[in-house]
C-alpha angles and dihedrals in degrees: 000000000000118000116243116234121222115257119244090245090055092048092048090050091052092047090051090047092051091048092050091047090053093046091051090048093049094047096043095088090228123128108266121214119245087247092056091047091050089048093051090047092050091048091053093046092048089052094050095248111159137154142185116239117224122195116260092018129127088247091060088052090054092049090049091048091049091050091052091048089050093050091049090049089051091048092052090050092050091054 
């Protein structure tokens, strides 16, 4: 029996659902696991999302916060 391929509409729906899930996770204020952060990062890269960081911008604050979270995660793993 031949395997059915997903329709373009179904794939677009899945892509949108994943994007919404990641947005909700990022905006929740909860600590995100390193795996979730990596998945969000990969999703953005795979979709060609890039940005330039300017000093004293909200994006710089996000990068600083993510670096701090990553350092804390590495400290916990080292213990």
